[in-house]
PDB file of N, CA, C and O in Angstrom:
ATOM      1  N   MET A   1      20.791  13.955 -19.800  1.00  0.00           N
ATOM      2  CA  MET A   1      20.650  12.881 -20.676  1.00  0.00           C
ATOM      3  C   MET A   1      19.272  12.785 -20.957  1.00  0.00           C
ATOM      4  O   MET A   1      18.357  12.683 -20.140  1.00  0.00           O
ATOM      5  N   PRO A   2      19.186  12.840 -22.560  1.00  0.00           N
ATOM      6  CA  PRO A   2      17.819  12.785 -23.100  1.00  0.00           C
ATOM      7  C   PRO A   2      17.214  11.191 -22.921  1.00  0.00           C
ATOM      8  O   PRO A   2      17.944  10.201 -22.976  1.00  0.00           O
ATOM      9  N   VAL A   3      15.931  11.148 -22.725  1.00  0.00           N
ATOM     10  CA  VAL A   3      15.017  10.090 -22.659  1.00  0.00           C
ATOM     11  C   VAL A   3      14.398   9.600 -23.752  1.00  0.00           C
ATOM     12  O   VAL A   3      13.734  10.402 -24.409  1.00  0.00           O
ATOM     13  N   SER A   4      14.455   8.492 -24.101  1.00  0.00           N
ATOM     14  CA  SER A   4      14.115   7.865 -25.397  1.00  0.00           C
ATOM     15  C   SER A   4      12.488   7.970 -25.497  1.00  0.00           C
ATOM     16  O   SER A   4      11.833   7.968 -24.454  1.00  0.00           O
ATOM     17  N   THR A   5      11.852   8.059 -26.760  1.00  0.00           N
ATOM     18  CA  THR A   5      10.553   8.188 -26.956  1.00  0.00           C
ATOM     19  C   THR A   5       9.818   6.833 -26.392  1.00  0.00           C
ATOM     20  O   THR A   5       8.712   6.895 -25.855  1.00  0.00           O
ATOM     21  N   ALA A   6      10.588   5.512 -26.578  1.00  0.00           N
ATOM     22  CA  ALA A   6       9.954   4.452 -26.238  1.00  0.00           C
ATOM     23  C   ALA A   6       9.769   4.243 -24.579  1.00  0.00           C
ATOM     24  O   ALA A   6       8.994   3.456 -24.036  1.00  0.00           O
ATOM     25  N   ALA A   7      10.607   5.078 -23.998  1.00  0.00           N
ATOM     26  CA  ALA A   7      10.694   5.099 -22.550  1.00  0.00           C
ATOM     27  C   ALA A   7       9.645   5.824 -21.891  1.00  0.00           C
ATOM     28  O   ALA A   7       9.114   5.565 -20.811  1.00  0.00           O
ATOM     29  N   ILE A   8       9.388   6.896 -22.794  1.00  0.00           N
ATOM     30  CA  ILE A   8       8.133   8.109 -22.279  1.00  0.00           C
ATOM     31  C   ILE A   8       6.734   7.315 -22.590  1.00  0.00           C
ATOM     32  O   ILE A   8       5.757   7.481 -21.859  1.00  0.00           O
ATOM     33  N   ARG A   9       6.705   6.452 -23.711  1.00  0.00           N
ATOM     34  CA  ARG A   9       5.592   5.660 -24.016  1.00  0.00           C
ATOM     35  C   ARG A   9       5.335   4.684 -23.079  1.00  0.00           C
ATOM     36  O   ARG A   9       4.165   4.522 -22.734  1.00  0.00           O
ATOM     37  N   GLY A  10       6.224   3.988 -22.590  1.00  0.00           N
ATOM     38  CA  GLY A  10       6.221   2.900 -21.517  1.00  0.00           C
ATOM     39  C   GLY A  10       5.785   3.500 -20.343  1.00  0.00           C
ATOM     40  O   GLY A  10       4.860   2.983 -19.715  1.00  0.00           O
ATOM     41  N   PHE A  11       6.366   4.604 -19.928  1.00  0.00           N
ATOM     42  CA  PHE A  11       5.788   5.076 -18.506  1.00  0.00           C
ATOM     43  C   PHE A  11       4.609   5.694 -18.550  1.00  0.00           C
ATOM     44  O   PHE A  11       3.982   5.864 -17.504  1.00  0.00           O
ATOM     45  N   GLY A  12       4.105   6.143 -19.801  1.00  0.00           N
ATOM     46  CA  GLY A  12       2.887   6.858 -20.038  1.00  0.00           C
ATOM     47  C   GLY A  12       1.777   5.387 -20.020  1.00  0.00           C
ATOM     48  O   GLY A  12       0.660   5.419 -19.505  1.00  0.00           O
ATOM     49  N   PHE A  13       2.252   4.411 -20.555  1.00  0.00           N
ATOM     50  CA  PHE A  13       1.367   3.294 -20.477  1.00  0.00           C
ATOM     51  C   PHE A  13       1.264   2.696 -19.333  1.00  0.00           C
ATOM     52  O   PHE A  13       0.132   2.262 -19.118  1.00  0.00           O
ATOM     53  N   VAL A  14       2.298   2.448 -18.234  1.00  0.00           N
ATOM     54  CA  VAL A  14       2.133   2.235 -16.931  1.00  0.00           C
ATOM     55  C   VAL A  14       1.439   3.339 -16.188  1.00  0.00           C
ATOM     56  O   VAL A  14       0.901   2.988 -15.138  1.00  0.00           O
ATOM     57  N   ALA A  15       1.365   4.329 -16.450  1.00  0.00           N
ATOM     58  CA  ALA A  15       0.441   5.335 -15.586  1.00  0.00           C
ATOM     59  C   ALA A  15      -0.856   5.224 -15.890  1.00  0.00           C
ATOM     60  O   ALA A  15      -1.679   5.321 -14.980  1.00  0.00           O
ATOM     61  N   ALA A  16      -1.302   4.983 -17.320  1.00  0.00           N
ATOM     62  CA  ALA A  16      -2.663   4.648 -17.780  1.00  0.00           C
ATOM     63  C   ALA A  16      -2.956   3.564 -17.345  1.00  0.00           C
ATOM     64  O   ALA A  16      -4.080   3.425 -16.864  1.00  0.00           O
ATOM     65  N   PHE A  17      -2.132   2.571 -17.373  1.00  0.00           N
ATOM     66  CA  PHE A  17      -2.660   1.146 -16.566  1.00  0.00           C
ATOM     67  C   PHE A  17      -3.127   1.329 -15.266  1.00  0.00           C
ATOM     68  O   PHE A  17      -4.258   0.978 -14.928  1.00  0.00           O
ATOM     69  N   SER A  18      -2.321   1.860 -14.514  1.00  0.00           N
ATOM     70  CA  SER A  18      -2.456   2.041 -12.907  1.00  0.00           C
ATOM     71  C   SER A  18      -3.597   2.779 -12.632  1.00  0.00           C
ATOM     72  O   SER A  18      -4.398   2.440 -11.761  1.00  0.00           O
ATOM     73  N   GLU A  19      -3.770   4.158 -13.594  1.00  0.00           N
ATOM     74  CA  GLU A  19      -5.026   4.890 -13.255  1.00  0.00           C
ATOM     75  C   GLU A  19      -6.296   4.089 -13.464  1.00  0.00           C
ATOM     76  O   GLU A  19      -7.163   4.037 -12.591  1.00  0.00           O
ATOM     77  N   PHE A  20      -6.402   3.445 -14.669  1.00  0.00           N
ATOM     78  CA  PHE A  20      -7.662   2.987 -15.120  1.00  0.00           C
ATOM     79  C   PHE A  20      -8.014   1.440 -13.963  1.00  0.00           C
ATOM     80  O   PHE A  20      -8.983   1.318 -13.214  1.00  0.00           O
ATOM     81  N   PHE A  21      -7.106   0.648 -14.131  1.00  0.00           N
ATOM     82  CA  PHE A  21      -7.244  -0.482 -13.695  1.00  0.00           C
ATOM     83  C   PHE A  21      -7.139  -0.362 -11.939  1.00  0.00           C
ATOM     84  O   PHE A  21      -7.707  -1.155 -11.188  1.00  0.00           O
ATOM     85  N   GLY A  22      -6.419   0.623 -11.548  1.00  0.00           N
ATOM     86  CA  GLY A  22      -6.391   0.941  -9.783  1.00  0.00           C
ATOM     87  C   GLY A  22      -7.807   1.381  -9.709  1.00  0.00           C
ATOM     88  O   GLY A  22      -8.539   0.824  -8.891  1.00  0.00           O
ATOM     89  N   GLY A  23      -8.270   2.313 -10.470  1.00  0.00           N
ATOM     90  CA  GLY A  23      -9.526   2.822 -10.169  1.00  0.00           C
ATOM     91  C   GLY A  23     -10.767   1.613 -10.158  1.00  0.00           C
ATOM     92  O   GLY A  23     -11.722   1.590  -9.381  1.00  0.00           O
ATOM     93  N   VAL A  24     -10.550   0.896 -10.946  1.00  0.00           N
ATOM     94  CA  VAL A  24     -11.405  -0.281 -10.817  1.00  0.00           C
ATOM     95  C   VAL A  24     -11.298  -1.294 -10.015  1.00  0.00           C
ATOM     96  O   VAL A  24     -12.233  -2.050  -9.753  1.00  0.00           O
ATOM     97  N   ALA A  25     -10.172  -1.386  -9.570  1.00  0.00           N
ATOM     98  CA  ALA A  25      -9.756  -2.317  -8.289  1.00  0.00           C
ATOM     99  C   ALA A  25     -10.133  -1.497  -7.193  1.00  0.00           C
ATOM    100  O   ALA A  25     -10.469  -2.089  -6.167  1.00  0.00           O
ATOM    101  N   MET A  26     -10.149  -0.068  -7.200  1.00  0.00           N
ATOM    102  CA  MET A  26     -10.761   0.495  -5.813  1.00  0.00           C
ATOM    103  C   MET A  26     -12.115   0.493  -5.874  1.00  0.00           C
ATOM    104  O   MET A  26     -12.660   0.702  -4.790  1.00  0.00           O
ATOM    105  N   ILE A  27     -12.855   0.316  -6.842  1.00  0.00           N
ATOM    106  CA  ILE A  27     -14.413   0.308  -6.710  1.00  0.00           C
ATOM    107  C   ILE A  27     -14.559  -0.947  -6.214  1.00  0.00           C
ATOM    108  O   ILE A  27     -15.096  -1.121  -5.120  1.00  0.00           O
ATOM    109  N   VAL A  28     -14.104  -1.952  -6.955  1.00  0.00           N
ATOM    110  CA  VAL A  28     -14.512  -3.387  -6.752  1.00  0.00           C
ATOM    111  C   VAL A  28     -13.950  -3.968  -5.395  1.00  0.00           C
ATOM    112  O   VAL A  28     -14.614  -4.741  -4.704  1.00  0.00           O
ATOM    113  N   GLY A  29     -12.851  -3.599  -5.108  1.00  0.00           N
ATOM    114  CA  GLY A  29     -12.335  -4.048  -3.701  1.00  0.00           C
ATOM    115  C   GLY A  29     -11.426  -5.038  -3.944  1.00  0.00           C
ATOM    116  O   GLY A  29     -11.114  -5.664  -2.931  1.00  0.00           O
ATOM    117  N   PHE A  30     -10.827  -5.429  -5.101  1.00  0.00           N
ATOM    118  CA  PHE A  30      -9.874  -6.631  -5.414  1.00  0.00           C
ATOM    119  C   PHE A  30      -8.436  -5.950  -5.305  1.00  0.00           C
ATOM    120  O   PHE A  30      -8.386  -4.780  -5.686  1.00  0.00           O
ATOM    121  N   ALA A  31      -7.433  -6.446  -4.904  1.00  0.00           N
ATOM    122  CA  ALA A  31      -6.022  -5.891  -4.872  1.00  0.00           C
ATOM    123  C   ALA A  31      -5.926  -4.443  -4.388  1.00  0.00           C
ATOM    124  O   ALA A  31      -5.021  -3.758  -4.863  1.00  0.00           O
ATOM    125  N   PHE A  32      -6.712  -3.935  -3.545  1.00  0.00           N
ATOM    126  CA  PHE A  32      -6.961  -2.740  -3.070  1.00  0.00           C
ATOM    127  C   PHE A  32      -5.775  -2.093  -2.813  1.00  0.00           C
ATOM    128  O   PHE A  32      -5.514  -1.000  -3.316  1.00  0.00           O
ATOM    129  N   ARG A  33      -4.956  -2.747  -1.987  1.00  0.00           N
ATOM    130  CA  ARG A  33      -3.655  -2.040  -1.312  1.00  0.00           C
ATOM    131  C   ARG A  33      -2.753  -1.666  -2.330  1.00  0.00           C
ATOM    132  O   ARG A  33      -2.325  -0.520  -2.468  1.00  0.00           O
ATOM    133  N   PRO A  34      -2.381  -2.902  -3.244  1.00  0.00           N
ATOM    134  CA  PRO A  34      -1.208  -2.669  -4.279  1.00  0.00           C
ATOM    135  C   PRO A  34      -1.989  -1.682  -5.303  1.00  0.00           C
ATOM    136  O   PRO A  34      -1.244  -0.798  -5.725  1.00  0.00           O
ATOM    137  N   ALA A  35      -3.350  -1.625  -5.814  1.00  0.00           N
ATOM    138  CA  ALA A  35      -3.839  -0.616  -6.510  1.00  0.00           C
ATOM    139  C   ALA A  35      -3.540   0.731  -5.705  1.00  0.00           C
ATOM    140  O   ALA A  35      -3.325   1.649  -6.496  1.00  0.00           O
ATOM    141  N   MET A  36      -3.479   1.042  -4.643  1.00  0.00           N
ATOM    142  CA  MET A  36      -3.714   2.242  -4.060  1.00  0.00           C
ATOM    143  C   MET A  36      -1.859   2.741  -3.976  1.00  0.00           C
ATOM    144  O   MET A  36      -1.453   3.903  -3.993  1.00  0.00           O
ATOM    145  N   MET A  37      -1.084   1.611  -3.897  1.00  0.00           N
ATOM    146  CA  MET A  37       0.342   2.002  -3.835  1.00  0.00           C
ATOM    147  C   MET A  37       0.603   2.416  -5.467  1.00  0.00           C
ATOM    148  O   MET A  37       1.188   3.486  -5.633  1.00  0.00           O
ATOM    149  N   LEU A  38       0.317   1.853  -6.360  1.00  0.00           N
ATOM    150  CA  LEU A  38       0.528   2.347  -7.722  1.00  0.00           C
ATOM    151  C   LEU A  38       0.040   3.559  -7.972  1.00  0.00           C
ATOM    152  O   LEU A  38       0.760   4.387  -8.529  1.00  0.00           O
ATOM    153  N   LEU A  39      -1.227   3.858  -7.615  1.00  0.00           N
ATOM    154  CA  LEU A  39      -1.909   5.095  -7.581  1.00  0.00           C
ATOM    155  C   LEU A  39      -1.166   6.386  -7.051  1.00  0.00           C
ATOM    156  O   LEU A  39      -1.110   7.478  -7.616  1.00  0.00           O
ATOM    157  N   THR A  40      -0.661   6.055  -5.958  1.00  0.00           N
ATOM    158  CA  THR A  40       0.015   7.046  -4.952  1.00  0.00           C
ATOM    159  C   THR A  40       1.476   7.289  -5.754  1.00  0.00           C
ATOM    160  O   THR A  40       1.963   8.407  -5.924  1.00  0.00           O
ATOM    161  N   ILE A  41       1.991   6.213  -6.146  1.00  0.00           N
ATOM    162  CA  ILE A  41       3.239   6.443  -7.056  1.00  0.00           C
ATOM    163  C   ILE A  41       2.919   7.495  -8.294  1.00  0.00           C
ATOM    164  O   ILE A  41       3.461   8.586  -8.466  1.00  0.00           O
ATOM    165  N   THR A  42       1.995   6.939  -9.032  1.00  0.00           N
ATOM    166  CA  THR A  42       1.745   7.812 -10.120  1.00  0.00           C
ATOM    167  C   THR A  42       1.204   9.255  -9.877  1.00  0.00           C
ATOM    168  O   THR A  42       1.450  10.173 -10.661  1.00  0.00           O
ATOM    169  N   MET A  43       0.583   9.380  -8.941  1.00  0.00           N
ATOM    170  CA  MET A  43       0.319  10.813  -8.821  1.00  0.00           C
ATOM    171  C   MET A  43       1.328  11.678  -7.832  1.00  0.00           C
ATOM    172  O   MET A  43       1.150  12.874  -7.601  1.00  0.00           O
ATOM    173  N   THR A  44       2.447  10.872  -7.268  1.00  0.00           N
ATOM    174  CA  THR A  44       3.433  11.539  -6.995  1.00  0.00           C
ATOM    175  C   THR A  44       4.510  11.878  -8.070  1.00  0.00           C
ATOM    176  O   THR A  44       5.107  12.953  -8.021  1.00  0.00           O
ATOM    177  N   VAL A  45       4.706  11.142  -8.844  1.00  0.00           N
ATOM    178  CA  VAL A  45       5.230  11.386 -10.436  1.00  0.00           C
ATOM    179  C   VAL A  45       4.572  12.652 -10.980  1.00  0.00           C
ATOM    180  O   VAL A  45       5.194  13.699 -11.159  1.00  0.00           O
ATOM    181  N   ALA A  46       3.192  12.477 -11.246  1.00  0.00           N
ATOM    182  CA  ALA A  46       2.747  13.625 -11.809  1.00  0.00           C
ATOM    183  C   ALA A  46       2.890  15.125 -11.368  1.00  0.00           C
ATOM    184  O   ALA A  46       3.064  16.101 -12.098  1.00  0.00           O
ATOM    185  N   ALA A  47       2.741  15.066  -9.582  1.00  0.00           N
ATOM    186  CA  ALA A  47       2.974  16.150  -9.011  1.00  0.00           C
ATOM    187  C   ALA A  47       4.631  16.760  -9.112  1.00  0.00           C
ATOM    188  O   ALA A  47       4.965  17.938  -8.978  1.00  0.00           O
ATOM    189  N   CYS A  48       5.412  15.736  -9.353  1.00  0.00           N
ATOM    190  CA  CYS A  48       6.858  16.078  -9.561  1.00  0.00           C
ATOM    191  C   CYS A  48       6.963  16.835 -10.877  1.00  0.00           C
ATOM    192  O   CYS A  48       7.592  17.880 -11.043  1.00  0.00           O
ATOM    193  N   MET A  49       6.332  16.234 -11.701  1.00  0.00           N
ATOM    194  CA  MET A  49       6.373  16.874 -13.083  1.00  0.00           C
ATOM    195  C   MET A  49       5.900  18.321 -13.279  1.00  0.00           C
ATOM    196  O   MET A  49       6.444  19.162 -13.995  1.00  0.00           O
ATOM    197  N   HIS A  50       4.673  18.493 -12.439  1.00  0.00           N
ATOM    198  CA  HIS A  50       4.240  19.823 -12.462  1.00  0.00           C
ATOM    199  C   HIS A  50       5.313  20.700 -11.810  1.00  0.00           C
ATOM    200  O   HIS A  50       5.694  21.743 -12.343  1.00  0.00           O
ATOM    201  N   LEU A  51       5.809  20.234 -10.598  1.00  0.00           N
ATOM    202  CA  LEU A  51       6.797  21.099 -10.004  1.00  0.00           C
ATOM    203  C   LEU A  51       8.118  21.242 -10.862  1.00  0.00           C
ATOM    204  O   LEU A  51       8.808  22.232 -10.616  1.00  0.00           O
ATOM    205  N   GLY A  52       8.491  20.485 -11.710  1.00  0.00           N
ATOM    206  CA  GLY A  52       9.501  20.556 -12.483  1.00  0.00           C
ATOM    207  C   GLY A  52       9.546  21.324 -13.434  1.00  0.00           C
ATOM    208  O   GLY A  52      10.594  21.770 -13.898  1.00  0.00           O
ATOM    209  N   LYS A  53       8.176  21.629 -13.932  1.00  0.00           N
ATOM    210  CA  LYS A  53       8.063  22.505 -14.979  1.00  0.00           C
ATOM    211  C   LYS A  53       7.730  24.060 -14.503  1.00  0.00           C
ATOM    212  O   LYS A  53       7.403  25.004 -15.222  1.00  0.00           O
ATOM    213  N   GLY A  54       7.889  24.033 -13.267  1.00  0.00           N
ATOM    214  CA  GLY A  54       7.827  25.462 -12.602  1.00  0.00           C
ATOM    215  C   GLY A  54       6.442  26.183 -12.508  1.00  0.00           C
ATOM    216  O   GLY A  54       6.310  27.398 -12.366  1.00  0.00           O
ATOM    217  N   GLU A  55       5.334  25.185 -12.615  1.00  0.00           N
ATOM    218  CA  GLU A  55       4.185  25.493 -12.311  1.00  0.00           C
ATOM    219  C   GLU A  55       3.897  25.769 -10.689  1.00  0.00           C
ATOM    220  O   GLU A  55       2.807  26.253 -10.384  1.00  0.00           O
ATOM    221  N   GLY A  56       4.657  25.530  -9.880  1.00  0.00           N
ATOM    222  CA  GLY A  56       4.470  25.598  -8.483  1.00  0.00           C
ATOM    223  C   GLY A  56       3.437  24.540  -7.807  1.00  0.00           C
ATOM    224  O   GLY A  56       2.979  23.550  -8.377  1.00  0.00           O
ATOM    225  N   VAL A  57       3.149  24.974  -6.397  1.00  0.00           N
ATOM    226  CA  VAL A  57       2.496  24.208  -5.717  1.00  0.00           C
ATOM    227  C   VAL A  57       0.810  24.078  -6.131  1.00  0.00           C
ATOM    228  O   VAL A  57       0.031  23.142  -5.950  1.00  0.00           O
ATOM    229  N   LEU A  58       0.607  25.408  -6.750  1.00  0.00           N
ATOM    230  CA  LEU A  58      -0.997  25.420  -7.306  1.00  0.00           C
ATOM    231  C   LEU A  58      -0.933  24.798  -8.584  1.00  0.00           C
ATOM    232  O   LEU A  58      -2.088  24.494  -8.882  1.00  0.00           O
ATOM    233  N   GLY A  59      -0.156  24.468  -9.467  1.00  0.00           N
ATOM    234  CA  GLY A  59      -0.085  23.599 -10.670  1.00  0.00           C
ATOM    235  C   GLY A  59      -0.110  22.251 -10.122  1.00  0.00           C
ATOM    236  O   GLY A  59      -0.875  21.502 -10.731  1.00  0.00           O
ATOM    237  N   ALA A  60       0.497  21.747  -9.169  1.00  0.00           N
ATOM    238  CA  ALA A  60       0.790  20.353  -8.667  1.00  0.00           C
ATOM    239  C   ALA A  60      -0.356  20.045  -7.616  1.00  0.00           C
ATOM    240  O   ALA A  60      -0.399  18.901  -7.163  1.00  0.00           O
ATOM    241  N   SER A  61      -1.176  20.868  -7.245  1.00  0.00           N
ATOM    242  CA  SER A  61      -2.210  20.539  -6.115  1.00  0.00           C
ATOM    243  C   SER A  61      -3.130  19.435  -6.165  1.00  0.00           C
ATOM    244  O   SER A  61      -3.183  18.612  -5.251  1.00  0.00           O
ATOM    245  N   HIS A  62      -3.929  19.373  -7.289  1.00  0.00           N
ATOM    246  CA  HIS A  62      -4.686  18.201  -7.732  1.00  0.00           C
ATOM    247  C   HIS A  62      -3.893  16.951  -7.587  1.00  0.00           C
ATOM    248  O   HIS A  62      -4.422  15.942  -7.122  1.00  0.00           O
ATOM    249  N   ALA A  63      -2.692  16.971  -7.950  1.00  0.00           N
ATOM    250  CA  ALA A  63      -1.986  15.430  -7.891  1.00  0.00           C
ATOM    251  C   ALA A  63      -1.395  15.265  -6.673  1.00  0.00           C
ATOM    252  O   ALA A  63      -1.243  14.153  -6.167  1.00  0.00           O
ATOM    253  N   LEU A  64      -1.070  16.223  -6.195  1.00  0.00           N
ATOM    254  CA  LEU A  64      -0.776  16.063  -4.366  1.00  0.00           C
ATOM    255  C   LEU A  64      -1.928  15.676  -3.663  1.00  0.00           C
ATOM    256  O   LEU A  64      -1.911  14.733  -2.872  1.00  0.00           O
ATOM    257  N   GLU A  65      -3.029  16.415  -3.927  1.00  0.00           N
ATOM    258  CA  GLU A  65      -4.141  15.834  -3.215  1.00  0.00           C
ATOM    259  C   GLU A  65      -4.430  14.338  -3.483  1.00  0.00           C
ATOM    260  O   GLU A  65      -4.469  13.501  -2.581  1.00  0.00           O
ATOM    261  N   ASN A  66      -4.603  14.103  -4.615  1.00  0.00           N
ATOM    262  CA  ASN A  66      -4.898  12.696  -4.950  1.00  0.00           C
ATOM    263  C   ASN A  66      -3.791  11.758  -4.358  1.00  0.00           C
ATOM    264  O   ASN A  66      -4.121  10.776  -3.693  1.00  0.00           O
ATOM    265  N   ALA A  67      -2.408  12.078  -4.612  1.00  0.00           N
ATOM    266  CA  ALA A  67      -1.341  11.234  -3.882  1.00  0.00           C
ATOM    267  C   ALA A  67      -1.854  11.039  -2.445  1.00  0.00           C
ATOM    268  O   ALA A  67      -2.206   9.907  -2.114  1.00  0.00           O
ATOM    269  N   LEU A  68      -1.926  12.113  -1.517  1.00  0.00           N
ATOM    270  CA  LEU A  68      -2.190  12.095  -0.411  1.00  0.00           C
ATOM    271  C   LEU A  68      -3.720  11.156   0.011  1.00  0.00           C
ATOM    272  O   LEU A  68      -3.791  10.503   1.052  1.00  0.00           O
ATOM    273  N   PHE A  69      -4.585  11.224  -0.753  1.00  0.00           N
ATOM    274  CA  PHE A  69      -5.806  10.594  -0.553  1.00  0.00           C
ATOM    275  C   PHE A  69      -5.452   8.957  -0.772  1.00  0.00           C
ATOM    276  O   PHE A  69      -5.705   8.121   0.095  1.00  0.00           O
ATOM    277  N   PHE A  70      -4.877   8.659  -1.967  1.00  0.00           N
ATOM    278  CA  PHE A  70      -4.450   7.279  -2.098  1.00  0.00           C
ATOM    279  C   PHE A  70      -3.606   6.781  -1.160  1.00  0.00           C
ATOM    280  O   PHE A  70      -3.735   5.629  -0.745  1.00  0.00           O
ATOM    281  N   PHE A  71      -2.514   7.726  -0.667  1.00  0.00           N
ATOM    282  CA  PHE A  71      -1.836   7.140   0.341  1.00  0.00           C
ATOM    283  C   PHE A  71      -2.587   6.944   1.801  1.00  0.00           C
ATOM    284  O   PHE A  71      -2.178   6.046   2.538  1.00  0.00           O
ATOM    285  N   ALA A  72      -3.487   7.632   2.143  1.00  0.00           N
ATOM    286  CA  ALA A  72      -4.354   7.311   3.280  1.00  0.00           C
ATOM    287  C   ALA A  72      -5.246   5.996   3.067  1.00  0.00           C
ATOM    288  O   ALA A  72      -5.561   5.190   3.943  1.00  0.00           O
ATOM    289  N   LEU A  73      -5.556   5.963   1.811  1.00  0.00           N
ATOM    290  CA  LEU A  73      -6.584   4.613   1.713  1.00  0.00           C
ATOM    291  C   LEU A  73      -5.763   3.458   1.625  1.00  0.00           C
ATOM    292  O   LEU A  73      -6.333   2.369   1.562  1.00  0.00           O
ATOM    293  N   LEU A  74      -4.368   3.514   1.609  1.00  0.00           N
ATOM    294  CA  LEU A  74      -3.513   2.416   1.538  1.00  0.00           C
ATOM    295  C   LEU A  74      -3.388   1.773   2.802  1.00  0.00           C
ATOM    296  O   LEU A  74      -3.014   0.605   2.915  1.00  0.00           O
ATOM    297  N   PHE A  75      -3.710   2.554   3.806  1.00  0.00           N
ATOM    298  CA  PHE A  75      -3.800   2.115   5.202  1.00  0.00           C
ATOM    299  C   PHE A  75      -5.340   1.689   5.789  1.00  0.00           C
ATOM    300  O   PHE A  75      -5.598   1.323   6.935  1.00  0.00           O
ATOM    301  N   ASN A  76      -6.162   1.829   4.794  1.00  0.00           N
ATOM    302  CA  ASN A  76      -7.429   1.255   5.077  1.00  0.00           C
ATOM    303  C   ASN A  76      -7.912   0.124   4.374  1.00  0.00           C
ATOM    304  O   ASN A  76      -7.359  -0.310   3.364  1.00  0.00           O
ATOM    305  N   ARG A  77      -9.001  -0.398   4.917  1.00  0.00           N
ATOM    306  CA  ARG A  77      -9.312  -1.649   4.069  1.00  0.00           C
ATOM    307  C   ARG A  77     -10.278  -1.151   2.864  1.00  0.00           C
ATOM    308  O   ARG A  77     -10.660   0.012   2.736  1.00  0.00           O
ATOM    309  N   SER A  78     -10.575  -2.124   2.086  1.00  0.00           N
ATOM    310  CA  SER A  78     -11.518  -1.686   0.972  1.00  0.00           C
ATOM    311  C   SER A  78     -12.877  -1.421   1.408  1.00  0.00           C
ATOM    312  O   SER A  78     -13.546  -0.850   0.546  1.00  0.00           O
ATOM    313  N   GLY A  79     -13.406  -1.639   2.364  1.00  0.00           N
ATOM    314  CA  GLY A  79     -14.634  -1.152   2.909  1.00  0.00           C
ATOM    315  C   GLY A  79     -15.582  -2.338   3.015  1.00  0.00           C
ATOM    316  O   GLY A  79     -15.224  -3.503   2.841  1.00  0.00           O
ATOM    317  N   ALA A  80     -16.714  -1.987   3.288  1.00  0.00           N
ATOM    318  CA  ALA A  80     -17.746  -2.996   3.649  1.00  0.00           C
ATOM    319  C   ALA A  80     -18.482  -3.563   2.446  1.00  0.00           C
ATOM    320  O   ALA A  80     -18.868  -4.718   2.263  1.00  0.00           O
ATOM    321  N   LEU A  81     -18.597  -2.425   1.619  1.00  0.00           N
ATOM    322  CA  LEU A  81     -19.201  -3.017   0.234  1.00  0.00           C
ATOM    323  C   LEU A  81     -18.098  -3.345  -1.018  1.00  0.00           C
ATOM    324  O   LEU A  81     -17.865  -2.637  -1.998  1.00  0.00           O
ATOM    325  N   THR A  82     -17.563  -4.512  -0.699  1.00  0.00           N
ATOM    326  CA  THR A  82     -16.834  -5.060  -1.695  1.00  0.00           C
ATOM    327  C   THR A  82     -17.274  -6.111  -2.536  1.00  0.00           C
ATOM    328  O   THR A  82     -18.229  -6.782  -2.145  1.00  0.00           O
ATOM    329  N   ALA A  83     -16.843  -6.321  -3.418  1.00  0.00           N
ATOM    330  CA  ALA A  83     -17.299  -7.538  -4.327  1.00  0.00           C
ATOM    331  C   ALA A  83     -16.941  -8.983  -3.832  1.00  0.00           C
ATOM    332  O   ALA A  83     -17.492 -10.029  -4.174  1.00  0.00           O
ATOM    333  N   PHE A  84     -16.047  -8.843  -3.078  1.00  0.00           N
ATOM    334  CA  PHE A  84     -15.277  -9.964  -2.435  1.00  0.00           C
ATOM    335  C   PHE A  84     -15.502  -9.940  -0.929  1.00  0.00           C
ATOM    336  O   PHE A  84     -14.543 -10.239  -0.218  1.00  0.00           O
ATOM    337  N   ASP A  85     -16.603  -9.635  -0.394  1.00  0.00           N
ATOM    338  CA  ASP A  85     -16.749  -9.659   0.941  1.00  0.00           C
ATOM    339  C   ASP A  85     -17.245 -10.976   1.612  1.00  0.00           C
ATOM    340  O   ASP A  85     -18.398 -11.257   1.286  1.00  0.00           O
ATOM    341  N   LYS A  86     -16.748 -11.707   2.329  1.00  0.00           N
ATOM    342  CA  LYS A  86     -17.121 -12.858   2.908  1.00  0.00           C
ATOM    343  C   LYS A  86     -17.995 -12.784   4.109  1.00  0.00           C
ATOM    344  O   LYS A  86     -17.535 -12.426   5.193  1.00  0.00           O
ATOM    345  N   LYS A  87     -19.206 -13.103   3.952  1.00  0.00           N
ATOM    346  CA  LYS A  87     -20.276 -13.118   5.092  1.00  0.00           C
ATOM    347  C   LYS A  87     -20.498 -14.501   5.509  1.00  0.00           C
ATOM    348  O   LYS A  87     -21.307 -14.754   6.402  1.00  0.00           O
TER     349      LYS A  87
END
């Protein structure tokens, strides 16, 4: 079943949004866990796209590494150097 151009653009916008604002959230420390969840999903979809194109694990390795990194950060706090640290 073919996918419409609007759906592809919509998914691309969601991926770009989660990558940019997820990176900002990771640096600042605001909404850290939801941002890591969105980035994990985005990188998993990217890895699946690479694997679906037949590029193999070598082609999907960067996306897989990032997905595992963001998944590990999902279980970690934002850290001591956050903009919203209460002292």
